[in-house]
C-alpha positions as MATLAB code, in Angstrom:
seq = 'MVWIKRLLLLVAGLLAVVALLLAYVMLFVNPNDFKDELKSVALEKANVNLRLDGDISWSFFPWLGLGLEDIGVSVGSDPEILQFDRAEFGLAILPLLEQKIQVDKVNLVNLKASLNKNAQGQGNWQLDLPDNSSVASSVSPSTSASADSNAANNSAEKIKLPDIQLDELRIENAQVQYRDEQTKQLINATLNVRLNDVQWDKAWPMAMDIAVTQSDLQGKSPVKAKATLNANLAVFPEREFLSLDSLVLSADIESDLLPASPISAKLSAANVDVDLPQENVLAEGLSLSVLGVNVDAKVQAYQVLSDPQFSAVLTIGEFNPRYLMTRLKLPLPDMSDETALTKARANITLEGSLDSITAQPISIVMDDTSIEANAVVDLSPLRWDVSVAGKNLDLDRYLPTPVENSEDGADLEDVISGTVSTSNEIKDSSSQNDLDAGTLIPIDLIRSLNGHVGVVFENLTMKKLKIDKIELDSTQANGLVKVSPLRASLYKGTVSSKASLDVRGITPVFNVSPAIDGVQIQPLLIDFMDMDKVAGATFLNGELSAKGNSIDTLMSSLQGDLLVEIKNGALVGTNLTKTVCEGIAAVNKDKLNDEQFGPDTPFETMRFPAYIINGQVSTPGLEISSAGIQVTGDGVVSLPGSSLDYQANVALSGSSLDKACRVNEKIVQLAFPIVCKGKFSDDPAGLCRPDIKGFGALFSDLAKAELNRKLQKEKVRLKEKEAELKAKVDAEKARLKAEVDAKRDAEKARLKEKEAEAKAKIDAEKARLKAELEEKRKAEEERAKEKLKEKLKNLF';
ca = [
     109.114  119.374  177.369;
     105.523  120.093  177.646;
     104.607  119.264  174.009;
     105.986  115.599  175.276;
     103.835  115.454  178.590;
     100.812  116.590  176.396;
     101.413  114.326  173.515;
     102.184  111.424  176.215;
      98.467  112.460  177.631;
      96.555  112.216  174.527;
      98.060  108.347  173.891;
      96.641  107.701  177.244;
      93.124  109.139  176.869;
      93.319  107.788  173.515;
      94.176  103.870  175.224;
      91.786  105.023  177.789;
      89.031  105.607  175.004;
      89.914  102.427  172.834;
      89.945  100.424  176.233;
      86.316  101.366  177.576;
      85.669  100.742  173.488;
      86.523   97.540  174.041;
      85.010   96.786  177.521;
      82.126   98.168  176.237;
      82.513   95.468  173.309;
      83.169   92.971  174.999;
      80.144   93.353  177.955;
      77.455   94.299  175.698;
      78.408   92.782  172.379;
      77.213   89.177  171.532;
      79.382   88.376  168.168;
      76.585   85.248  167.747;
      74.623   88.186  166.629;
      76.613   89.046  163.746;
      75.903   84.968  162.552;
      73.092   86.005  159.340;
      74.627   89.262  158.852;
      78.137   86.564  158.317;
      76.229   84.272  156.342;
      74.634   86.750  154.163;
      77.702   88.408  153.315;
      79.368   85.466  152.509;
      76.703   83.882  150.001;
      76.777   87.415  148.457;
      80.693   88.282  147.659;
      81.602   84.714  147.352;
      78.551   82.373  147.056;
      79.890   80.570  149.716;
      77.203   78.919  152.756;
      77.896   79.517  156.433;
      76.837   76.812  158.790;
      76.699   78.598  162.517;
      75.604   76.231  164.802;
      77.512   76.930  167.860;
      78.641   79.690  169.923;
      81.117   82.253  168.604;
      83.298   84.203  171.032;
      85.703   86.480  171.163;
      88.289   88.652  172.861;
      90.205   91.546  172.304;
      92.900   92.416  174.700;
      95.868   91.635  175.593;
      94.901   88.860  172.953;
      92.822   89.209  169.725;
      90.757   85.873  170.310;
      88.995   84.042  167.610;
      86.793   80.626  168.617;
      84.141   79.644  166.944;
      82.594   75.602  167.176;
      80.294   73.531  165.224;
      81.048   75.445  161.374;
      80.165   74.060  158.262;
      81.142   75.706  154.995;
      79.786   74.755  150.814;
      80.161   76.414  147.422;
      77.040   77.293  145.697;
      74.381   74.531  146.277;
      76.619   70.946  146.618;
      76.583   69.692  150.427;
      79.405   70.638  152.820;
      83.173   70.976  151.923;
      84.491   71.800  155.725;
      83.318   71.260  158.745;
      84.760   71.602  162.007;
      83.512   71.449  166.235;
      86.291   73.801  167.003;
      88.371   76.460  165.793;
      90.397   78.276  168.127;
      92.946   81.284  167.407;
      94.601   83.916  169.933;
      96.659   87.008  168.499;
      98.655   89.277  170.622;
      98.027   92.935  170.474;
     100.952   95.065  171.726;
     103.958   93.008  169.326;
     101.517   94.362  166.582;
     103.163   98.042  167.352;
     106.713   96.206  166.954;
     105.656   94.429  163.855;
     105.980   90.991  165.401;
     103.222   88.648  165.066;
     102.942   86.466  168.575;
     100.012   83.431  167.961;
      99.154   82.061  171.228;
      97.491   79.137  169.629;
      95.629   78.014  166.315;
      93.319   75.033  167.113;
      91.220   73.212  164.743;
      89.889   70.153  166.829;
      87.359   67.242  164.089;
      87.799   68.701  160.707;
      86.647   67.301  158.256;
      86.942   67.934  154.406;
      85.569   66.430  151.120;
      87.073   67.378  148.442;
      85.957   66.093  144.714;
      86.322   66.924  141.472;
      84.198   66.004  138.810;
      84.896   64.126  135.124;
      85.525   67.690  133.457;
      88.217   68.678  136.095;
      86.296   71.129  138.464;
      86.758   70.971  141.717;
      84.101   71.582  143.920;
      86.426   74.032  146.259;
      86.717   76.302  143.405;
      84.860   79.450  143.671;
      82.355   81.167  140.987;
      83.353   84.781  141.664;
      82.113   87.850  140.350;
      83.909   88.715  136.708;
      86.326   91.525  137.034;
      87.047   92.155  133.780;
      85.185   95.345  133.788;
      87.056   96.527  136.546;
      89.858   95.281  134.428;
      89.020   97.034  131.415;
      88.549  100.304  133.251;
      92.325  100.629  133.807;
      94.001  102.225  131.450;
      97.088  100.511  129.576;
      99.434  103.648  131.086;
      98.008  102.715  134.316;
      98.676   98.839  133.763;
     102.086   99.222  132.815;
     102.779  101.806  135.708;
     101.097   98.497  137.979;
     102.844   95.834  136.273;
     106.549   98.251  136.503;
     105.834   98.226  140.281;
     105.110   95.029  140.901;
     108.629   94.147  139.121;
     110.088   96.576  141.235;
     108.721   95.056  144.778;
     108.998   91.610  143.364;
     112.764   92.187  142.532;
     112.780   93.556  146.428;
     113.693   90.936  149.542;
     110.110   90.620  151.576;
     110.671   91.715  154.867;
     108.422   88.975  156.669;
     107.388   90.172  160.194;
     109.252   88.189  163.616;
     106.270   85.644  164.096;
     105.878   83.581  167.159;
     103.537   80.859  167.691;
     103.176   79.227  170.554;
     101.424   76.365  169.450;
      99.574   74.694  165.926;
      97.423   71.574  166.458;
      95.431   70.239  164.600;
      93.057   67.349  165.881;
      91.455   64.505  164.486;
      91.544   65.775  160.651;
      89.540   64.139  158.283;
      90.069   64.839  154.541;
      88.391   62.783  151.955;
      89.519   63.090  148.240;
      87.281   61.966  145.287;
      89.059   62.536  141.716;
      86.652   61.210  138.766;
      89.295   61.906  136.420;
      91.675   59.674  137.757;
      89.154   57.219  139.360;
      90.642   57.174  142.964;
      89.019   57.836  146.183;
      91.782   58.903  149.340;
      90.791   59.581  152.846;
      92.857   60.399  155.001;
      93.095   61.133  158.784;
      95.693   63.404  160.472;
      97.066   65.181  163.499;
      99.890   67.695  163.007;
     101.412   69.687  166.394;
     104.305   72.517  166.293;
     105.097   73.812  169.207;
     107.199   77.100  170.006;
     107.226   78.659  166.347;
     110.272   81.432  165.790;
     111.971   82.516  162.162;
     115.596   81.182  162.793;
     115.260   78.852  165.540;
     114.226   75.355  165.520;
     111.122   74.227  166.576;
     109.581   70.898  166.975;
     107.065   69.224  164.619;
     104.776   66.185  165.000;
     102.682   64.898  162.750;
     101.081   61.262  163.030;
      98.666   60.520  159.271;
      96.530   57.638  158.445;
      95.571   57.544  154.811;
      93.646   55.090  152.372;
      93.442   55.582  148.708;
      91.025   52.991  146.783;
      88.903   53.291  143.663;
      85.999   55.076  143.457;
      84.086   51.638  144.667;
      86.872   51.528  147.557;
      88.069   48.340  145.764;
      91.958   47.311  146.061;
      92.711   49.728  148.404;
      96.153   50.491  149.664;
      96.471   51.910  153.855;
      99.470   53.878  154.850;
     100.244   54.636  158.590;
     103.602   57.283  159.314;
     104.391   59.425  161.817;
     106.960   62.497  161.337;
     108.493   64.041  163.918;
     111.470   66.443  163.267;
     112.913   69.488  164.317;
     112.588   72.740  161.601;
     114.073   75.931  161.002;
     113.208   78.628  159.112;
     115.319   81.578  157.689;
     113.859   84.274  155.717;
     116.131   86.267  154.728;
     118.766   83.544  153.910;
     115.479   81.810  152.140;
     117.298   78.690  153.841;
     115.501   75.712  155.346;
     117.057   73.220  157.628;
     115.613   69.772  159.484;
     117.227   67.865  161.937;
     116.448   64.918  163.838;
     113.888   63.340  161.319;
     112.271   60.584  161.935;
     109.644   59.603  159.598;
     107.914   55.767  160.624;
     105.580   54.047  157.838;
     103.223   51.211  157.610;
     102.220   50.431  154.581;
      99.126   47.369  153.592;
      97.578   46.130  150.470;
      96.463   43.476  148.281;
      98.479   45.214  145.547;
     101.808   45.187  147.144;
     103.836   42.030  146.738;
     104.171   41.890  150.790;
     101.650   43.408  153.095;
     102.529   44.949  155.210;
     105.409   46.884  154.698;
     107.137   48.761  157.665;
     109.795   51.109  156.834;
     111.443   53.945  158.513;
     113.750   57.326  157.427;
     115.560   59.259  159.855;
     117.863   61.953  158.818;
     120.595   63.484  161.044;
     120.117   66.742  158.637;
     118.395   68.637  155.963;
     119.327   71.557  154.424;
     117.790   73.663  151.854;
     118.993   76.621  150.623;
     116.886   78.232  147.961;
     119.225   81.138  145.886;
     121.593   78.419  145.329;
     118.849   76.028  145.057;
     121.200   72.932  146.796;
     119.460   70.269  149.344;
     121.984   68.728  151.307;
     120.896   65.185  153.986;
     123.236   64.179  156.038;
     122.904   61.108  158.154;
     119.822   59.694  156.155;
     119.368   55.926  157.556;
     116.010   53.603  155.694;
     115.536   50.221  156.849;
     112.736   48.324  155.624;
     111.851   44.787  154.489;
     115.433   43.510  156.321;
     117.171   46.389  154.354;
     118.697   49.463  155.696;
     120.303   52.188  153.904;
     122.811   54.837  154.829;
     123.161   57.792  152.654;
     124.740   61.423  152.195;
     123.174   63.473  149.863;
     123.862   66.497  147.831;
     121.871   68.610  145.586;
     122.617   71.355  143.288;
     120.909   74.100  140.488;
     117.912   71.669  141.185;
     115.578   73.496  139.818;
     117.384   74.456  136.733;
     120.108   72.364  136.044;
     119.995   69.092  138.633;
     123.402   67.390  140.185;
     123.747   65.227  142.812;
     126.319   63.393  144.419;
     125.770   60.662  146.999;
     127.080   58.251  148.928;
     124.989   54.920  149.982;
     125.781   52.008  151.973;
     123.514   49.085  152.067;
     124.134   47.048  155.193;
     124.418   43.633  155.178;
     120.691   41.775  153.997;
     119.712   38.578  153.595;
     118.630   39.162  150.039;
     116.224   35.803  150.070;
     114.218   36.294  152.983;
     113.907   39.674  151.225;
     112.354   38.085  147.690;
     110.131   36.001  150.158;
     108.865   38.955  151.628;
     108.210   41.002  148.451;
     106.437   37.265  147.155;
     108.991   37.143  144.273;
     109.745   33.865  142.413;
     113.124   32.340  144.225;
     115.420   30.894  141.353;
     115.820   27.591  141.390;
     119.515   27.253  143.020;
     121.347   24.195  143.551;
     122.564   25.560  147.312;
     120.005   26.484  149.865;
     122.784   28.980  151.580;
     123.102   31.038  148.426;
     121.594   34.605  147.746;
     121.723   34.769  151.496;
     124.047   37.682  151.925;
     124.847   40.960  150.849;
     125.649   44.404  151.153;
     127.564   46.861  149.429;
     129.120   50.827  149.166;
     127.922   53.151  145.960;
     129.476   56.703  145.286;
     126.998   58.277  142.958;
     127.708   61.575  141.338;
     126.032   62.880  137.922;
     123.477   65.010  136.028;
     120.192   64.863  133.935;
     122.897   63.644  131.025;
     125.161   61.516  132.770;
     125.561   59.670  136.508;
     129.023   58.316  137.517;
     129.397   55.199  139.699;
     132.727   55.351  141.705;
     133.306   53.518  143.266;
     131.402   50.431  143.495;
     131.704   47.956  145.804;
     129.452   44.702  146.518;
     129.867   41.520  148.749;
     127.127   38.920  148.183;
     127.897   35.506  149.953;
     131.475   34.507  149.114;
     131.964   36.821  146.536;
     133.622   40.304  146.342;
     133.029   42.544  143.308;
     134.911   46.559  142.934;
     133.217   48.423  139.894;
     132.785   51.720  138.094;
     130.353   52.835  135.608;
     129.683   55.652  133.636;
     126.312   55.802  131.979;
     125.296   58.680  129.617;
     121.579   58.936  129.895;
     120.819   60.663  126.441;
     120.939   58.706  124.194;
     121.594   56.019  127.247;
     124.963   54.047  126.744;
     127.588   52.952  129.323;
     131.082   52.210  130.420;
     131.619   49.485  132.751;
     134.296   47.865  134.694;
     134.362   45.276  136.964;
     136.712   43.164  139.378;
     135.830   40.505  141.475;
     136.814   37.458  143.068;
     135.504   34.294  144.729;
     132.196   33.489  142.659;
     130.590   30.034  142.329;
     127.931   30.439  139.328;
     126.988   26.486  139.993;
     125.073   27.635  143.410;
     123.010   30.097  141.733;
     121.761   27.115  139.224;
     119.656   24.748  138.957;
     120.730   21.327  139.927;
     121.404   19.380  136.567;
     118.875   16.981  135.924;
     119.702   13.441  135.758;
     118.769   10.910  133.006;
     115.048    9.236  132.924;
     115.469    5.042  133.572;
     114.508    4.939  129.652;
     118.197    6.747  128.972;
     116.670    9.455  127.171;
     117.964   12.877  128.915;
     115.632   15.570  130.058;
     117.459   17.985  127.946;
     117.059   15.767  125.112;
     113.190   16.105  124.768;
     113.752   20.164  125.462;
     116.004   20.090  122.642;
     113.485   18.391  120.468;
     110.562   20.626  121.674;
     112.759   23.972  120.845;
     114.347   22.321  117.302;
     110.874   21.395  116.477;
     109.514   24.608  117.629;
     111.978   26.817  115.398;
     110.339   25.171  112.291;
     106.777   27.451  113.695;
     107.227   30.797  111.281;
     104.525   32.485  113.463;
     105.568   35.694  114.968;
     103.846   35.561  117.921;
     104.292   31.739  118.678;
     108.162   32.530  118.462;
     107.655   34.819  120.835;
     105.844   33.138  123.022;
     109.040   30.403  122.954;
     111.259   33.257  124.150;
     110.204   33.376  127.270;
     112.417   29.781  128.023;
     115.289   30.449  125.298;
     118.684   31.047  126.587;
     119.795   34.563  125.079;
     117.334   37.832  126.202;
     117.430   39.154  122.113;
     115.609   42.161  122.660;
     117.655   43.112  126.249;
     120.672   42.241  124.003;
     119.411   44.571  121.442;
     118.785   47.116  123.119;
     123.013   47.203  124.808;
     125.392   50.123  124.119;
     128.307   50.271  125.598;
     131.176   48.780  127.400;
     132.110   46.541  129.392;
     135.428   45.255  130.856;
     135.403   42.407  133.322;
     138.304   40.779  135.406;
     137.539   37.795  137.450;
     139.489   35.521  139.603;
     138.320   31.865  141.226;
     135.451   31.892  139.332;
     133.310   28.269  138.540;
     130.396   28.072  135.935;
     129.195   24.854  134.941;
     131.809   23.321  137.250;
     134.739   24.659  135.308;
     137.042   25.896  137.834;
     138.387   29.516  136.149;
     141.608   30.700  138.207;
     141.363   34.224  136.300;
     139.233   35.308  133.386;
     139.837   38.652  131.587;
     137.164   39.942  129.001;
     136.687   43.161  126.731;
     133.133   43.320  125.381;
     131.665   45.968  123.689;
     127.794   46.137  123.038;
     125.756   47.838  119.919;
     122.845   47.368  118.072;
     122.401   43.640  118.496;
     126.227   43.165  117.903;
     128.035   41.621  121.139;
     131.773   41.675  120.774;
     134.185   40.292  123.323;
     137.981   40.513  122.258;
     140.332   39.753  124.032;
     139.028   36.922  126.232;
     141.587   35.226  128.485;
     141.407   32.702  131.318;
     143.639   30.875  133.271;
     142.605   27.328  134.028;
     143.702   24.148  134.471;
     147.104   24.786  134.646;
     146.579   26.055  130.896;
     145.736   29.447  129.415;
     142.612   29.676  126.545;
     142.232   33.497  124.431;
     139.800   33.610  121.953;
     137.880   36.445  120.318;
     133.793   35.812  120.338;
     131.129   37.514  118.761;
     127.151   36.895  120.036;
     124.828   38.767  116.721;
     120.875   38.908  117.425;
     120.241   41.557  115.113;
     118.333   38.773  112.862;
     116.068   36.820  114.084;
     118.161   33.936  115.473;
     121.214   34.462  117.725;
     124.605   33.822  115.749;
     128.033   32.964  118.014;
     131.528   32.670  116.580;
     134.332   32.070  118.524;
     137.778   32.074  117.537;
     139.711   29.635  120.500;
     143.402   29.323  121.118;
     144.311   26.423  123.830;
     147.568   26.191  124.952;
     148.324   23.579  128.090;
     145.200   23.166  129.461;
     144.508   19.842  131.842;
     141.602   18.539  129.478;
     141.044   15.336  132.607;
     139.639   18.068  134.784;
     138.353   20.022  132.863;
     136.067   16.908  130.965;
     135.170   16.051  134.753;
     134.250   19.024  135.530;
     132.278   20.695  132.751;
     130.391   17.664  131.620;
     131.166   14.638  133.936;
     133.419   12.803  131.420;
     136.762   10.766  132.238;
     137.502    9.621  128.882;
     140.760   11.498  127.979;
     144.264   13.064  129.975;
     146.955   15.502  129.388;
     148.070   18.498  128.075;
     145.976   19.790  125.482;
     146.764   23.043  122.691;
     144.162   23.708  120.639;
     143.557   26.234  117.503;
     140.464   27.102  115.406;
     137.325   28.757  114.726;
     133.312   27.662  115.314;
     130.070   28.798  114.848;
     126.548   28.284  115.885;
     123.164   29.772  116.266;
     120.142   29.146  117.794;
     119.092   30.417  121.347;
     119.095   27.383  123.367;
     122.480   25.062  124.321;
     120.696   21.632  122.344;
     120.164   23.867  119.125;
     123.525   25.401  119.343;
     124.668   22.425  119.950;
     123.344   20.574  116.713;
     124.453   23.879  114.875;
     128.049   24.245  115.893;
     130.151   24.404  112.852;
     133.991   25.073  112.811;
     137.918   23.531  112.170;
     139.894   22.873  115.127;
     143.189   21.286  115.197;
     143.975   19.491  118.585;
     146.929   18.192  120.066;
     147.194   16.629  123.300;
     150.716   15.529  125.078;
     151.796   13.329  127.594;
     148.037   12.230  128.275;
     145.794    8.456  128.508;
     143.031    7.315  127.163;
     141.141    7.150  130.933;
     139.130    3.892  131.225;
     140.247    2.087  127.773;
     142.995   -0.120  127.556;
     143.595   -0.260  123.352;
     146.292   -2.824  124.811;
     143.962   -4.870  126.437;
     141.189   -5.044  124.388;
     143.405   -5.720  121.487;
     144.842   -8.723  123.255;
     140.950  -10.046  124.144;
     140.255   -9.763  120.190;
     143.158  -12.085  119.594;
     141.982  -14.056  122.166;
     139.037  -14.612  121.011;
     139.905  -15.282  117.583;
     142.457  -17.741  118.993;
     139.442  -19.267  121.686;
     141.818  -18.282  124.391;
     141.645  -17.021  127.201;
     142.726  -13.337  128.787;
     144.277  -12.647  132.459;
     142.506   -8.832  132.244;
     144.383   -8.537  136.131;
     147.598   -8.083  134.092;
     146.346   -4.984  132.460;
     145.989   -1.581  133.765;
     142.974    0.662  133.361;
     144.445    3.440  130.893;
     146.043    3.667  127.489;
     148.922    6.238  128.070;
     150.405    7.943  125.308;
     153.085   10.587  124.264;
     150.831   12.603  121.759;
     147.238   12.367  120.416;
     147.290   15.233  117.199;
     143.982   15.189  115.090;
     141.831   17.760  113.101;
     138.477   17.967  114.102;
     136.101   19.121  111.107;
     132.481   19.828  113.422;
     128.770   20.384  110.875;
     125.905   20.000  112.596;
     127.340   19.478  115.729;
     128.787   16.252  114.446;
     132.548   16.149  114.877;
     134.617   14.023  112.525;
     138.413   13.752  112.990;
     139.812   11.871  110.243;
     143.126   12.410  111.159;
     143.546   10.785  114.323;
     146.597    9.972  115.134;
     148.148    8.599  118.565;
     151.352    7.648  119.495;
     152.928    5.835  122.413;
     156.233    3.170  123.655;
     153.482    0.070  123.136;
     150.904    1.473  120.555;
     150.316    3.263  117.205;
     147.009    4.348  116.750;
     145.106    5.771  113.735;
     141.405    6.780  113.981;
     138.583    7.883  112.141;
     134.517    8.555  113.204;
     131.990   11.021  114.327;
     131.246   12.451  117.932;
     127.574   13.130  118.361;
     127.857   16.927  120.654;
     123.971   17.030  120.364;
     123.140   13.647  121.403;
     126.368   13.365  123.659;
     127.292   10.032  122.067;
     130.415    8.905  119.766;
     130.588    6.326  116.916;
     134.266    6.076  116.153;
     136.593    3.723  115.180;
     140.326    3.130  116.022;
     143.045    1.559  114.297;
     145.797    0.023  116.694;
     149.496   -1.250  115.620;
     150.813   -2.737  118.829;
     154.955   -3.071  118.818;
     155.598   -5.021  121.923;
     153.922   -2.350  125.094;
     156.719   -1.956  127.428;
     153.070   -0.220  129.760;
     151.199   -3.511  129.197;
     153.762   -6.228  130.504;
     150.965   -9.359  130.121;
     151.071   -8.914  126.389;
     153.593  -10.497  124.170;
     153.503   -9.974  120.410;
     155.674  -11.142  117.675;
     157.009  -10.137  114.447;
     153.659  -11.056  112.748;
     151.186   -9.190  115.614;
     153.410   -6.100  115.011;
     152.396   -5.332  111.442;
     148.378   -5.952  111.876;
     146.773   -2.131  112.762;
     143.632   -4.156  115.159;
     140.148   -2.611  114.740;
     138.334   -1.134  117.810;
     134.635    0.168  117.890;
     133.995    2.994  120.102;
     129.818    3.449  120.284;
     127.798    4.425  123.159;
     127.171    7.839  124.855;
     129.740    9.657  126.949;
     127.464    8.857  130.753;
     128.278    4.960  129.821;
     131.600    3.088  131.114;
     134.613    3.796  129.752;
     135.543    0.553  130.532;
     133.089   -0.815  128.222;
     133.245    1.343  125.411;
     135.277    0.496  123.786;
     135.580   -3.166  122.046;
     137.582   -5.185  119.279;
     135.617   -5.373  116.423;
     135.990   -9.714  115.991;
     134.682   -9.350  112.515;
     138.044   -6.993  111.675;
     140.364   -9.126  113.799;
     138.898  -12.877  111.722;
     139.173  -10.656  108.441;
     142.736   -9.522  110.330;
     143.626  -12.813  110.913;
     142.953  -14.115  107.770;
     144.783  -12.049  105.532;
     147.514  -12.674  108.183;
     147.220  -16.684  107.234;
     146.664  -15.641  103.621;
     150.236  -13.508  103.921;
     151.898  -16.162  105.726;
     150.719  -19.085  103.115;
     152.446  -16.591  100.744;
     155.107  -16.049  102.427;
     156.004  -19.627  102.655;
     154.980  -20.043   98.802;
     157.886  -17.286   98.516;
     160.228  -19.919  100.707;
     159.555  -22.512   98.747;
     160.086  -20.266   95.256;
     162.942  -18.712   96.531;
     163.859  -22.427   97.478;
     163.087  -24.357   94.326;
     164.942  -21.233   92.407;
     168.076  -21.474   94.765;
     168.292  -25.477   93.414;
     167.794  -24.288   89.684;
     170.218  -21.683   90.557;
     172.596  -24.741   92.124;
     171.677  -26.994   88.950;
     172.241  -24.442   86.528;
     175.975  -23.465   88.205;
     176.978  -27.588   88.156;
     175.870  -27.782   84.665;
     177.321  -24.301   83.844;
     180.793  -26.178   85.642;
     180.895  -29.093   83.732;
     180.063  -26.874   80.486;
     183.149  -24.812   81.434;
     185.243  -28.175   82.659;
     183.907  -29.448   79.353;
     184.763  -26.140   77.195;
     187.949  -25.864   79.327;
     189.159  -29.373   78.314;
     187.950  -28.839   74.996;
     189.676  -25.822   74.842;
     192.974  -26.738   75.982;
     193.085  -29.573   73.515;
     192.097  -27.163   70.514;
     194.700  -24.985   72.036;
     197.033  -28.209   72.450;
     196.332  -28.922   68.777;
     196.624  -25.386   67.449;
     200.267  -25.222   69.683;
     200.834  -28.014   67.852;
     199.278  -27.169   64.331;
     201.394  -24.015   65.271;
     204.566  -25.762   65.893;
     204.281  -27.568   62.820;
     203.242  -24.683   60.852;
     206.718  -22.958   62.792;
     208.617  -26.099   61.482;
     207.324  -25.627   57.887;
     207.402  -22.101   57.874;
     211.084  -22.299   58.503;
     211.713  -24.870   56.041;
     209.958  -22.067   53.754;
     212.274  -19.569   55.048;
     215.066  -21.533   54.789;
     214.537  -22.757   51.387;
     213.596  -19.185   50.642;
     216.698  -17.716   51.833;
     218.929  -20.435   50.229;
     216.553  -19.467   46.474;
     217.434  -16.121   47.491;
     221.204  -16.285   48.068;
     221.325  -18.704   45.106;
     219.476  -15.634   43.120;
     221.326  -13.234   44.547;
     224.225  -14.947   43.306;
     222.869  -15.393   40.096;
     221.908  -11.401   39.815;
     225.355  -10.274   40.954;
     226.505  -12.524   38.439;
     224.091  -11.434   35.891;
     225.748   -7.989   36.247;
     228.817   -8.691   36.587;
     228.391  -10.448   32.750;
     226.186   -7.831   32.028;
     229.042   -5.800   32.984;
     231.345   -7.152   31.151;
     229.121   -6.763   28.221;
     228.529   -3.189   28.658;
     232.396   -2.725   28.768;
     232.654   -4.727   25.460;
     230.229   -2.785   23.423;
     232.381    0.486   25.195;
     235.393   -1.071   24.001;
     233.682   -1.244   21.167;
     232.504    2.133   20.350;
     235.904    3.481   21.004;
];
């Protein structure tokens, strides 16, 4: 125990000596006496010029403290790069014995820094230190290898940081100027920083405010920003882990270069964790508010230093896009509805890496439209696969109000069409690029597309067309966009087709194979073209193609063949029966009671093939059949000119649809010509009119036919009289012939009787003579026999 007492006495003696030395230094040594020596050492060792105009104060126990006033620092012959009015530092002595660093305060007041980088990238803060190459060359290779090995071993070991406790760190009114000759920019910043109760493994409060001005070297086009930061920061050295909580960052940015100035933004975070060994970052409770847009988010990032991957959930609160664009001084599109683009919100879930990003699901609500989507985007090379489902979208709200026709009847679109058609003849590529700004299809954008898009939308309105449901599946690659299939339910029917858009050449080319089944054509035409000309259930098949980059050029280049059939419909606003009767009345110089006719021409079927060449539609095989009329027709419908030039031939069969017009069998045999000519926008009632000249020719032909009929009838009557006379002659001839024949027959009979009598007499005479001859023969035979007997007797 004696040696312990002795050791304690020794330590106490040493402490007493140290205390006496410190007391002597504090009482009798003035640190200001070392100013010149400090200046010379800094100049010799580091080529640094120190300006120590203020007092230097120090303390040694219980705090190792240092205070400097009115200090300036410069490198070489350059102006001072660092100045401050006062710098204070205090370090506790006794905690150092326990490997603890306890700092009372670090305080820098009115710090001024002037940092300059020249055109060669050399900064005025870079020191010209003595060349240490000779020292390095004096080290042997074995020594160097040993040092490298030790350094590697030391770096492999975890650095044991001493405990630290900083009661307060304060930087007051620090002013920093950074001038960069390479980037031609000038930055001036004023900041204040305050940290309190800084300790490892515990959260300490931090606060900072900063004002920054960035401009060119002449101070022009400045960008000014003010920001304040408040947060609680915790550092865990052993785990190499950082944590921020209750973070609030507020900033105001002002500049003439910005679309909106000033811009105020606020970013807050409930918690931000950084795990350095795992390379993970977790941010929860993120909230950003700027220009009326509030974004809440949760972000997780993994392997951020080696192979970054992330996942995020974003919620964009309801905001006013119209107000946002106005604040950003972005031109609002010309929209027909002033309430459009006033409400929007979104929810997005993201995950991805440097190679791909997946957004699933995406939920967007804009005005009355809701959209649900999934998207996968490959970044190298860029390609996407997107699926979209939505409902309640009225595109007409976001399109310009249609331009009405001018007083002289020329539509503004016709003027634009003429301009575009003329410009298409210009072969200069630069001029063509200038025209592309007003074209319908963004060719460069379409050529850059590479992916797949699937869309299902319900309750869609486009160009006044009301589509109950539309489905399409589209692929885009190298300037070729294919849509197959495209299906839509609209106006009590369905439309299905295959379509393609090819922009690989100079001019976009469309190809469409439409098929329509039972679509009610009247409401479709009213909504799409404001044209009420035809009603009925429409059926269509065909092939169409067009090329161009505007509505007018597409219409004027439209080619294709269609087969159209409309059932149970009507020609709206046009009564062909009335038109025929008007023509009949005009030819007969008679009056017609218009009130007895209906406004339309109902029909059971309308069928026609349509041949389209350069936007001109011809229908040579038109047939309309109904209970009262039969119609055939031929003509041209011009889509570019929104006009028609058509002739229909109407045959009346005694109309039960329009009882005012009575026709006889002569009129039923005629097909009356009706001419329909004019613009789509013209009054349907005046669009079609009878061809009076054709009617006159028709009735002239009818009169000729009637005269010919009478002539033929007279010919028949004469033929009948001729036949009757001939019959009489023939009868007389027959009578006379009969009489002659009777007399002849009687004479013949008398002659036959006489002949019979003569014949009888002859036969009787022949019989008598024969009998006589027979008797004579027999007598002769008897005489011969007697003679023979006599001779025989004579012989014997």
